[in-house]
C-alpha positions as CSV (number, residue, x, y, z in Angstrom):
1,M,112.3,119.1,128.0
2,E,111.0,120.7,124.8
3,L,111.6,119.5,121.4
4,N,113.4,122.5,120.4
5,T,115.7,122.2,123.2
6,L,116.8,118.8,121.8
7,Y,117.2,120.3,118.4
8,D,119.4,123.0,120.0
9,I,121.4,120.3,121.9
10,A,122.0,118.6,118.5
11,E,123.1,121.9,116.9
12,K,125.5,122.7,119.8
13,E,127.2,119.3,119.4
14,N,127.4,119.9,115.7
15,I,125.1,117.0,114.8
16,K,123.5,117.4,111.5
17,I,119.8,116.2,111.4
18,Y,118.5,114.9,108.1
19,N,115.1,113.8,106.9
20,W,115.8,110.2,105.6
21,Q,113.2,107.6,104.9
22,I,114.6,104.6,106.5
23,E,112.5,101.3,106.2
24,D,111.0,100.3,109.5
25,V,112.9,102.8,111.4
26,N,112.0,106.1,113.0
27,G,115.7,107.4,113.6
28,M,119.3,106.4,113.4
29,Y,122.4,108.0,114.9
30,L,125.3,107.9,112.5
31,N,129.0,108.5,113.3
32,Y,131.4,108.3,110.4
33,H,135.0,109.6,110.6
34,D,134.0,111.9,113.4
35,I,131.1,113.3,111.5
36,N,127.9,113.0,113.6
37,A,124.4,112.9,112.1
38,I,121.0,111.9,113.0
39,A,118.6,110.6,110.4
40,L,114.9,111.0,111.3
41,N,112.1,109.3,109.1
42,Y,109.6,112.3,109.6
43,D,107.2,110.0,107.6
44,N,107.0,107.5,110.3
45,L,106.9,110.0,113.2
46,G,103.3,110.5,113.6
47,T,103.3,113.0,116.5
48,Y,105.3,115.6,118.4
49,I,105.9,113.1,121.1
50,D,107.2,110.5,118.7
51,E,109.6,113.0,117.3
52,K,110.7,114.1,120.7
53,C,111.3,110.6,122.1
54,T,113.0,109.4,118.9
55,L,115.4,112.4,118.7
56,A,116.2,112.0,122.4
57,E,117.0,108.4,122.0
58,E,119.3,109.3,119.0
59,L,121.1,111.9,121.0
60,G,121.5,109.2,123.7
61,H,123.4,107.2,121.2
62,Y,125.7,110.3,120.8
63,Y,126.2,111.0,124.5
64,M,126.6,107.4,125.7
65,D,128.7,106.3,122.8
66,A,126.1,103.6,122.2
67,L,127.2,102.5,118.7
68,Y,126.9,99.5,116.7
69,P,127.4,98.9,112.9
70,A,124.3,99.3,110.8
71,Y,124.5,95.7,109.6
72,C,125.1,94.3,113.0
73,T,123.5,91.0,113.7
74,D,124.7,90.5,117.4
75,K,121.4,90.9,119.2
76,V,123.2,91.3,122.5
77,L,125.3,94.2,121.4
78,I,122.4,95.9,119.8
79,D,120.1,95.5,122.9
80,K,123.0,96.8,125.1
81,Q,123.5,99.8,123.0
82,E,119.8,100.5,122.6
83,Y,119.3,100.3,126.4
84,R,122.2,102.7,127.1
85,A,120.7,105.3,124.6
86,R,117.1,104.9,125.9
87,K,118.4,105.3,129.4
88,W,120.1,108.6,128.6
89,S,116.8,109.7,126.8
90,Y,114.5,108.8,129.8
91,N,116.8,110.8,132.1
92,I,116.7,113.9,129.8
93,L,113.2,113.8,129.1
94,I,112.1,113.1,132.6
95,P,114.7,114.4,135.2
96,F,114.9,112.2,138.4
97,E,113.8,115.1,140.5
98,K,110.6,115.4,138.6
99,L,109.9,111.7,138.5
100,C,110.2,111.7,142.3
101,K,107.9,114.6,142.5
102,A,105.4,113.0,140.4
103,I,105.4,109.7,142.2
104,S,105.2,111.7,145.6
105,Y,102.3,113.5,144.3
106,R,100.5,110.4,143.1
107,I,100.9,108.7,146.5
108,Q,99.8,111.7,148.4
109,Y,96.6,112.1,146.3
110,S,95.8,108.4,145.8
111,L,95.3,107.7,149.5
């Protein structure tokens, strides 16, 4: 999936995207009183791939309702919600069918 497609998804879902310098974080999904936003730290995002992966994960928080408070200290909750968001991003960035095709291709040409 292309980066522009991810931005189109955010726009379609009415998720505002902001450039925000967040210390030690590439991105953050925010939901406050049914207002959805994604903050991306463009200064930390070194490449197109970094931006695409970060945006996909933050959209994963939205789609999977994988939320936790900004000052949460419950590591189990944080890990669970981050896993759910990343899982969504992996599926959107690399659809299962394409993954199977790549594995099949790799097996076929490695023998």
